[in-house]
LOTOR-579529 format. One record per atom (N, C-alpha, C): residue in one letter; y negated, z, x. Coordinates in steps of 0.02 Angstrom, whole numbers, padded with zeros to 5 digits, always signed. Layout:
AYZX/...
***
This chain:
M-02474-01966+03317/M-02419-02001+03285/M-02354-01966+03294/P-02335-01948+03356/P-02273-01911+03363/P-02273-01846+03325/S-02332-01814+03321/S-02334-01750+03284/S-02320-01761+03211/K-02343-01817+03181/K-02329-01831+03110/K-02256-01844+03100/L-02224-01881+03147/L-02153-01894+03140/L-02113-01830+03145/M-02133-01786+03188/M-02098-01723+03195/M-02104-01681+03132/K-02163-01682+03101/K-02172-01644+03038/K-02128-01672+02982/M-02127-01741+02978/M-02086-01773+02926/M-02013-01759+02937/L-01991-01760+03000/L-01921-01746+03016/L-01903-01674+03000/A-01948-01628+03012/A-01935-01558+02998/A-01929-01546+02923/V-01975-01579+02884/V-01973-01571+02811/V-01908-01600+02783/S-01888-01659+02812/S-01826-01691+02788/S-01765-01648+02803/L-01761-01619+02862/L-01705-01576+02880/L-01704-01513+02836/T-01764-01486+02824/T-01767-01426+02781/T-01743-01440+02710/T-01764-01498+02683/T-01743-01518+02616/T-01668-01529+02613/L-01642-01563+02664/L-01570-01576+02666/L-01530-01512+02670/C-01553-01464+02708/C-01518-01400+02713/C-01519-01362+02646/M-01577-01366+02613/M-01581-01332+02548/M-01535-01363+02497/L-01529-01430+02498/L-01484-01465+02451/L-01411-01447+02466/L-01394-01444+02531/L-01325-01426+02549/L-01309-01355+02527/I-01356-01309+02539/I-01345-01240+02518/I-01338-01235+02443/Y-01381-01271+02406/Y-01379-01269+02332/Y-01313-01297+02306/G-01289-01352+02338/G-01227-01382+02315/G-01166-01341+02331/L-01166-01305+02386/L-01109-01266+02406/L-01109-01195+02378/S-01165-01172+02352/S-01169-01103+02329/S-01144-01099+02257/P-01089-01063+02241/P-01064-01058+02173/P-01109-01016+02128/A-01146-00968+02156/A-01190-00927+02116/A-01247-00969+02087/W-01277-01012+02129/W-01331-01054+02104/W-01304-01108+02058/A-01246-01136+02077/A-01219-01191+02036/A-01190-01166+01971/G-01177-01100+01965/G-01150-01072+01903/G-01076-01085+01895/G-01039-01097+01950/G-00968-01112+01945/G-00926-01058+01974/N-00860-01071+01979/N-00812-01024+02007/N-00808-01035+02082/P-00812-00983+02121/P-00810-00993+02194/P-00748-01029+02217/T-00691-01015+02187/T-00630-01046+02208/T-00627-01120+02189/L-00668-01140+02141/L-00670-01210+02120/L-00725-01248+02154/S-00780-01213+02172/S-00837-01248+02202/S-00827-01260+02276/V-00793-01213+02308/V-00783-01218+02380/V-00710-01224+02394/K-00689-01276+02425/K-00619-01286+02441/K-00601-01244+02501/P-00550-01201+02495/P-00532-01157+02552/P-00505-01199+02609/S-00515-01172+02666/S-00490-01206+02726/S-00416-01194+02733/E-00385-01230+02779/E-00313-01224+02789/E-00295-01154+02815/D-00342-01123+02852/D-00327-01056+02877/D-00331-01004+02822/Q-00373-01016+02771/Q-00381-00968+02717/Q-00329-00976+02662/A-00296-01034+02658/A-00249-01047+02603/A-00192-00996+02600/P-00156-00981+02654/P-00102-00931+02649/P-00127-00862+02626/Y-00187-00843+02650/Y-00213-00778+02629/Y-00228-00777+02554/L-00258-00831+02529/L-00274-00834+02457/L-00210-00834+02416/M-00157-00868+02438/M-00094-00868+02401/M-00064-00799+02398/R-00065-00762+02454/R-00039-00694+02454/R-00080-00650+02408/Q-00145-00659+02406/Q-00188-00619+02363/Q-00172-00632+02289/Q-00160-00695+02271/Q-00142-00711+02202/Q-00076-00680+02182/V-00027-00680+02228/V+00038-00650+02214/V+00032-00576+02202/V-00009-00542+02244/V-00020-00470+02236/V-00053-00455+02170/Q-00103-00494+02150/Q-00136-00482+02086/Q-00090-00492+02028/S-00047-00544+02032/S+00000-00557+01977/S+00051-00500+01971/T+00076-00475+02028/T+00124-00420+02027/T+00092-00356+01998/T+00030-00343+02017/T-00005-00284+01992/T-00015-00287+01917/S-00034-00347+01893/S-00045-00355+01821/S+00019-00345+01782/S+00076-00371+01807/S+00140-00362+01773/S+00160-00289+01771/S+00148-00253+01826/S+00166-00182+01828/S+00125-00142+01778/Q+00061-00159+01771/Q+00020-00123+01723/Q+00043-00135+01651/Q+00064-00197+01636/Q+00088-00212+01568/Q+00152-00174+01553/L+00198-00169+01602/L+00260-00132+01591/L+00246-00057+01584/A+00196-00032+01620/A+00180+00040+01615/A+00149+00057+01547/Q+00113+00009+01518/Q+00082+00022+01454/Q+00129+00013+01395/Q+00182-00025+01403/Q+00227-00040+01347/Q+00261+00021+01317/P+00290+00068+01356/P+00322+00126+01325/P+00273+00170+01285/S+00210+00174+01307/S+00162+00216+01271/S+00144+00187+01204/N+00150+00121+01196/N+00134+00091+01131/N+00191+00095+01082/Q+00252+00099+01104/Q+00309+00100+01058/Q+00311+00161+01013/P+00300+00222+01037/P+00300+00280+00991/P+00247+00274+00938/E+00188+00246+00957/E+00136+00238+00906/E+00159+00191+00851/T+00194+00137+00870/T+00218+00090+00819/T+00269+00123+00774/R+00314+00164+00803/R+00364+00197+00763/R+00332+00248+00716/S+00282+00285+00741/S+00250+00335+00698/S+00212+00302+00641/Q+00180+00244+00657/Q+00145+00210+00603/Q+00194+00185+00551/T+00251+00160+00573/T+00301+00135+00525/T+00329+00191+00482/S+00340+00250+00514/S+00370+00305+00477/S+00322+00335+00426/T+00256+00330+00440/T+00208+00360+00394/T+00177+00310+00347/S+00197+00246+00352/S+00167+00196+00309/S+00193+00200+00238/R+00250+00231+00226/R+00279+00237+00159/R+00287+00310+00141/P+00243+00338+00099/P+00249+00408+00079/P+00315+00422+00044/F+00334+00487+00043/F+00397+00506+00012/F+00399+00486-00061/Y+00345+00501-00098/Y+00346+00489-00170/Y+00352+00414-00185/Q+00324+00371-00141/Q+00328+00299-00154/Q+00399+00274-00143/S+00432+00295-00088/S+00500+00274-00076/S+00547+00302-00129/M+00535+00363-00152/M+00577+00393-00204/M+00568+00355-00270/A+00506+00338-00287/A+00494+00301-00348/A+00529+00233-00347/E+00525+00199-00290/E+00556+00133-00285/E+00632+00137-00284/S+00660+00195-00263/S+00732+00200-00260/S+00764+00213-00327/V+00726+00241-00375/V+00756+00257-00440/V+00728+00215-00497/T+00671+00184-00487/T+00642+00143-00540/T+00622+00075-00512/E+00627+00025-00553/E+00607-00042-00534/E+00574-00076-00593/P+00527-00122-00581/P+00497-00159-00637/P+00551-00195-00677/G+00544-00191-00743/G+00592-00223-00787/G+00648-00178-00811/K+00653-00117-00783/K+00703-00070-00807/K+00687-00048-00878/F+00737-00046-00920/F+00727-00030-00990/F+00771+00029-01009/E+00741+00078-01045/E+00777+00136-01067/E+00776+00140-01144/L+00831+00163-01172/L+00835+00171-01245/L+00876+00233-01260/G+00850+00275-01306/G+00886+00336-01323/G+00857+00369-01384/I+00866+00435-01388/I+00843+00473-01447/I+00795+00528-01425/F+00752+00548-01472/F+00704+00600-01461/F+00715+00653-01514/G+00727+00714-01493/G+00740+00768-01540/G+00685+00819-01540/G+00655+00830-01597/G+00600+00877-01603/G+00556+00858-01661/E+00493+00856-01648/E+00444+00835-01699/E+00403+00777-01672/P+00419+00715-01694/P+00468+00696-01746/P+00538+00687-01717/L+00586+00667-01759/L+00655+00654-01739/L+00667+00579-01747/G+00687+00546-01691/G+00697+00474-01697/G+00720+00441-01633/L+00702+00378-01624/L+00722+00337-01567/L+00665+00331-01517/S+00683+00325-01454/S+00633+00319-01401/S+00654+00264-01353/A+00605+00223-01332/A+00617+00168-01285/A+00563+00170-01231/K+00581+00144-01172/K+00535+00145-01115/K+00547+00084-01071/L+00493+00051-01051/L+00497-00007-01007/L+00455+00006-00945/W+00486+00001-00886/W+00451+00013-00822/W+00415-00051-00801/L+00350-00045-00790/L+00310-00101-00766/L+00307-00104-00690/T+00301-00046-00659/T+00302-00039-00586/T+00342+00025-00572/P+00354+00042-00508/P+00390+00105-00495/P+00355+00168-00519/T+00292+00165-00537/T+00256+00225-00560/T+00221+00216-00627/R+00226+00157-00657/R+00191+00144-00720/R+00241+00117-00772/A+00232+00138-00834/A+00278+00117-00887/A+00243+00121-00954/I+00274+00089-01003/I+00253+00096-01072/I+00313+00122-01112/D+00299+00165-01160/D+00352+00190-01203/D+00332+00181-01276/A+00381+00182-01319/A+00370+00175-01391/A+00425+00212-01427/G+00410+00232-01488/G+00460+00268-01527/G+00448+00261-01601/V+00500+00275-01639/V+00497+00277-01711/V+00536+00338-01734/G+00508+00375-01780/G+00542+00436-01802/G+00516+00460-01869/W+00547+00514-01892/W+00530+00542-01957/W+00501+00611-01947/N+00444+00622-01979/N+00411+00687-01977/N+00442+00731-02030/L+00475+00784-02008/L+00512+00828-02054/L+00477+00894-02067/V+00416+00903-02041/V+00380+00964-02052/V+00346+00963-02120/G+00355+01016-02159/G+00324+01019-02225/G+00369+00990-02278/D+00342+00982-02336/D+00381+00957-02393/D+00386+00881-02393/D+00341+00846-02358/D+00340+00773-02359/D+00378+00746-02298/T+00412+00690-02307/T+00446+00655-02253/T+00407+00591-02239/N+00381+00585-02179/N+00339+00527-02161/N+00371+00490-02102/L+00363+00424-02103/L+00387+00382-02049/L+00331+00372-01998/E+00346+00380-01934/E+00295+00375-01883/E+00315+00325-01829/F+00264+00290-01803/F+00271+00245-01746/F+00221+00267-01693/W+00241+00263-01630/W+00194+00280-01576/W+00210+00238-01515/A+00160+00230-01473/A+00167+00192-01410/A+00116+00219-01360/D+00136+00221-01296/D+00094+00250-01243/D+00098+00209-01179/Y+00046+00216-01140/Y+00045+00191-01071/Y+00049+00252-01025/L+00099+00253-00979/L+00114+00313-00940/L+00105+00302-00866/L+00081+00354-00832/L+00077+00356-00759/L+00121+00413-00734/H+00160+00401-00681/H+00208+00449-00655/H+00190+00472-00585/S+00204+00535-00570/S+00195+00563-00504/S+00262+00591-00479/F+00286+00564-00422/F+00350+00584-00395/F+00344+00635-00338/D+00284+00655-00319/D+00275+00697-00260/D+00262+00771-00277/V+00268+00790-00340/V+00256+00860-00359/V+00322+00899-00362/L+00369+00876-00402/L+00434+00907-00408/L+00487+00865-00372/R+00526+00898-00330/R+00577+00862-00291/R+00646+00893-00303/V+00695+00850-00308/V+00764+00872-00319/V+00808+00839-00266/D+00868+00868-00257/D+00913+00842-00206/D+00942+00774-00225/S+00953+00763-00289/S+00982+00700-00311/S+00941+00672-00368/G+00927+00608-00367/G+00886+00578-00418/G+00812+00592-00408/A+00774+00595-00463/A+00702+00607-00459/A+00680+00645-00522/L+00625+00683-00514/L+00599+00723-00569/L+00523+00714-00572/P+00500+00656-00595/P+00428+00644-00596/P+00394+00679-00655/L+00331+00695-00644/L+00287+00715-00698/L+00250+00653-00723/Y+00232+00653-00787/Y+00196+00595-00813/Y+00145+00616-00864/A+00095+00573-00871/A+00042+00582-00921/A+00020+00512-00942/G-00010+00509-01001/G-00030+00444-01026/G-00077+00447-01084/F-00086+00390-01115/F-00131+00384-01172/F-00102+00332-01220/G-00102+00347-01285/G-00073+00301-01333/G-00099+00313-01403/A-00061+00287-01451/A-00082+00291-01522/A-00021+00309-01564/R-00035+00339-01623/R+00017+00358-01671/R-00004+00335-01741/V+00043+00305-01777/V+00032+00284-01846/V+00084+00319-01889/R+00062+00350-01943/R+00107+00384-01990/R+00101+00350-02059/F+00160+00336-02088/F+00162+00306-02155/F+00197+00355-02203/G+00172+00360-02263/G+00200+00404-02313/G+00147+00435-02356/E+00164+00492-02384/E+00115+00526-02427/E+00057+00555-02387/D+00069+00567-02321/D+00015+00593-02277/D+00003+00541-02221/S-00018+00481-02240/S-00028+00427-02192/S-00088+00442-02147/R-00080+00429-02083/R-00134+00443-02035/R-00130+00395-01976/F-00187+00390-01942/F-00190+00351-01879/F-00233+00390-01830/G-00209+00393-01767/G-00247+00429-01716/G-00221+00415-01646/F-00252+00448-01598/F-00233+00441-01528/F-00191+00500-01506/R-00148+00489-01458/R-00106+00543-01430/R-00108+00540-01354/V-00098+00599-01324/V-00099+00606-01251/V-00033+00639-01230/P+00018+00600-01213/P+00083+00629-01194/P+00082+00659-01124/L+00112+00717-01117/L+00121+00752-01054/L+00194+00773-01049/G+00226+00761-00993/G+00297+00780-00989/G+00326+00771-00920/T+00390+00783-00916/T+00429+00773-00855/T+00494+00740-00874/Q+00521+00701-00827/Q+00581+00662-00840/Q+00627+00665-00779/Y+00690+00681-00792/Y+00740+00679-00739/Y+00776+00612-00741/I+00777+00577-00685/I+00811+00512-00679/I+00869+00520-00631/S+00929+00504-00654/S+00988+00513-00611/S+00985+00464-00553/A+01019+00483-00498/A+01019+00441-00439/A+01053+00374-00452/S+01101+00372-00499/S+01135+00310-00516/S+01094+00265-00562/R+01037+00291-00586/R+00992+00254-00630/R+01029+00230-00693/T+01068+00275-00721/T+01104+00260-00783/T+01080+00302-00842/I+01050+00361-00828/I+01032+00406-00882/I+00969+00444-00861/S+00929+00463-00911/S+00869+00504-00898/S+00861+00554-00954/L+00837+00613-00936/L+00821+00667-00983/L+00747+00682-00978/F+00714+00695-01034/F+00642+00707-01031/F+00621+00761-01080/L+00567+00794-01062/L+00535+00846-01103/L+00463+00826-01111/E+00438+00826-01173/E+00371+00799-01185/E+00333+00837-01239/V+00268+00845-01227/V+00221+00872-01276/V+00162+00823-01280/A+00141+00806-01341/A+00088+00756-01350/A+00039+00779-01403/P-00018+00806-01382/P-00071+00820-01431/P-00096+00756-01464/I-00111+00760-01530/I-00132+00701-01568/I-00197+00717-01604/I-00244+00672-01599/I-00307+00678-01635/I-00310+00621-01685/S-00301+00636-01748/S-00305+00586-01802/S-00376+00584-01829/F-00401+00524-01844/F-00468+00517-01872/F-00470+00472-01933/I-00412+00446-01954/I-00406+00407-02017/I-00348+00437-02057/P-00358+00458-02119/P-00420+00452-02159/P-00472+00505-02144/D-00452+00560-02111/D-00501+00611-02091/D-00478+00642-02026/A-00519+00684-01997/A-00505+00714-01932/A-00452+00769-01939/E-00402+00766-01895/E-00350+00817-01894/E-00318+00818-01825/V-00296+00876-01804/V-00263+00885-01739/V-00193+00910-01751/D-00143+00875-01726/D-00074+00899-01727/D-00041+00877-01662/F+00025+00879-01658/F+00058+00863-01595/F+00130+00841-01607/H+00156+00806-01557/H+00228+00791-01551/H+00256+00835-01495/A+00317+00858-01502/A+00350+00897-01450/A+00425+00892-01459/G+00460+00890-01402/G+00532+00888-01406/G+00563+00867-01340/I+00629+00858-01343/I+00667+00835-01285/I+00705+00772-01305/G+00724+00733-01254/G+00758+00671-01269/G+00804+00650-01213/I+00844+00601-01228/I+00890+00571-01180/I+00889+00496-01189/R+00887+00460-01134/R+00887+00387-01137/R+00935+00359-01085/F+00960+00299-01099/F+01005+00265-01054/F+00972+00202-01028/F+00987+00185-00965/F+00958+00127-00933/F+00998+00064-00950/F+00961+00009-00961/F+00991-00056-00972/F+00960-00106-00926/F+00994-00162-00916/F+00970-00217-00873/F+00958-00193-00803/K+01009-00161-00773/K+01003-00136-00705/K+01007-00194-00655/
***
């Protein structure tokens, strides 16, 4: 009988010890050691000093890393806007309208409306003076501009290319497509522009024919 009581007491003590160890062990319980086990009064000052040291070290590391990040931010900002984009935005804006004259073949009026700093539509009306017949012509194009090829000290000198159509009325009536190629100087004050243009034309009504427009022009800006 005493031996059975001793065995039961030993098993009970062993179970109790295992429960105490399980409850106090943060690894088994899956918790934070500082939260699972309450520090003693002797350990509290040491833990407070350790937290202060860790906080000071973390602040020093953040201050040491801050100067190294600033140059990267500045370099990214400086390279985020290419030269040609800033130049285009400085001399052209959506809604800018130009009106002037075109001298060459044909001779007439020229207009241009900027849709974005690099895209525009142009239109013109003129008289074809080549040959014995005088014909009235209308044309319109969609243009794309590049500001990063030719650079000037003042204003801008973009190259442009596009695609459009030409209609001719008269004794030699025709309809066809044209591909304008040219360059345009835009003053820094955005008041005047000069342009040089060549536009091959492929007519297919009433029959196939290839001719071209070529000349120089001047236009003035409105609605600045």
